[in-house]
C-alpha positions as CSV (number, residue, x, y, z in Angstrom):
1,M,49.1,55.1,65.8
2,A,48.5,53.1,68.9
3,G,51.2,54.7,71.1
4,T,54.2,57.0,71.3
5,F,57.6,55.6,70.4
6,N,60.2,56.5,73.0
7,D,63.3,55.0,71.8
8,V,65.2,53.3,69.0
9,A,68.0,50.6,68.5
10,A,70.0,50.3,65.4
11,V,70.8,46.6,64.9
12,V,74.2,45.7,63.4
13,A,74.7,42.0,62.5
14,T,78.1,40.3,62.6
15,G,79.4,37.0,61.8
16,D,82.7,37.4,63.9
17,F,81.4,38.9,67.1
18,A,84.8,39.2,68.8
19,A,86.3,41.0,65.7
20,A,83.2,43.2,65.4
21,L,83.1,44.0,69.2
22,S,86.8,45.1,69.0
23,W,86.1,47.4,66.0
24,Y,83.0,49.0,67.6
25,Y,84.9,49.4,70.9
26,Q,87.4,51.3,68.8
27,L,84.9,53.3,66.9
28,M,82.8,54.4,70.0
29,G,85.9,54.9,72.2
30,R,84.6,52.7,74.9
31,G,83.2,49.2,75.6
32,P,79.6,48.5,75.4
33,D,77.2,49.9,78.0
34,L,75.3,46.4,78.1
35,E,76.2,42.9,77.2
36,P,72.8,41.3,78.1
37,I,73.5,37.9,76.7
38,E,76.2,36.2,74.8
39,G,76.6,37.4,71.4
40,V,74.9,40.9,71.9
41,A,76.6,44.3,72.9
42,E,74.9,47.6,73.2
43,W,76.1,51.1,73.3
44,Q,73.8,54.1,74.3
45,I,74.7,56.8,71.7
46,A,72.0,59.3,72.9
47,A,69.4,59.6,75.5
48,T,67.1,57.1,73.9
49,A,69.2,55.7,71.0
50,W,71.3,52.6,71.1
51,L,73.4,50.8,68.7
52,Q,73.2,47.0,69.2
53,L,75.7,44.6,67.8
54,I,74.5,41.0,67.5
55,E,76.1,37.8,66.3
56,D,73.9,36.7,63.3
57,H,75.9,34.9,60.6
58,T,72.9,34.9,58.0
59,R,72.4,38.9,58.2
60,A,76.0,39.8,58.7
61,G,77.1,42.4,56.3
62,R,73.6,43.5,55.4
63,S,73.2,46.2,58.1
64,A,73.4,50.0,57.7
65,V,73.4,52.5,60.7
66,R,73.3,56.3,60.5
67,I,74.8,58.3,63.4
68,G,74.1,61.9,63.7
69,V,77.2,64.3,64.6
70,D,77.5,67.9,65.3
71,D,81.0,68.2,63.5
72,L,81.6,65.8,60.5
73,D,85.0,67.0,60.0
74,A,86.2,66.4,63.6
75,Q,84.6,63.0,63.2
76,I,86.5,62.1,60.2
77,A,89.6,63.3,61.8
78,E,88.9,60.8,64.7
79,L,88.2,58.0,62.2
80,R,91.6,58.6,60.4
81,Q,93.5,58.5,63.7
82,L,91.8,55.2,64.3
83,D,93.1,54.0,60.7
84,I,89.3,53.7,59.7
85,D,89.1,54.5,55.9
86,T,86.3,56.9,55.1
87,G,84.5,57.4,51.8
88,E,83.9,60.7,50.2
89,V,82.0,63.4,52.0
90,V,78.6,63.8,50.2
91,V,76.4,66.8,50.7
92,I,72.7,66.0,50.1
93,A,70.4,68.8,49.0
94,D,72.3,71.4,51.1
95,L,70.8,69.7,54.2
96,V,73.2,67.1,55.4
97,K,76.7,66.0,54.8
98,V,77.5,62.3,55.1
99,V,80.5,60.0,55.2
100,D,80.4,56.3,55.1
101,V,82.7,53.7,56.7
102,V,82.5,49.9,56.5
103,D,82.9,47.6,59.5
104,P,84.7,44.1,59.4
105,D,81.6,42.5,58.1
106,G,80.7,45.0,55.3
107,N,78.0,46.8,57.3
108,E,77.7,50.4,56.4
109,V,78.2,52.9,59.2
110,S,77.3,56.5,58.1
111,F,78.1,59.8,60.1
112,V,75.6,62.6,59.2
113,Q,75.9,66.3,60.1
114,D,72.8,68.3,59.8
115,L,73.6,71.6,57.8
116,G,70.4,73.4,58.6
117,A,71.5,73.7,62.4
118,Y,74.5,75.5,61.6
């Protein structure tokens, strides 16, 4: 490998930027940290991890992002308070438990809790 990676951004494409911005504002509990250009909004979700929302009609609804959480049950309760429907909780190989939600474009947003850490 030529270098060391030092950050990551998950890119979520939307066909209706205003509607998606409102939904992610609600999901994140705050507005974006950056809006560098028209049609782009970014939230820093960890020290070196970002979620980037972009207006891209061609790719809208084809994105998937996984967000690690410490307490999946608490996250699900927050989602329900926001009237965001959640899928069923799935446990994978006794290592993680996951729940999926869908944004207005049909992009998949998954919340994942590491079971090995607890």
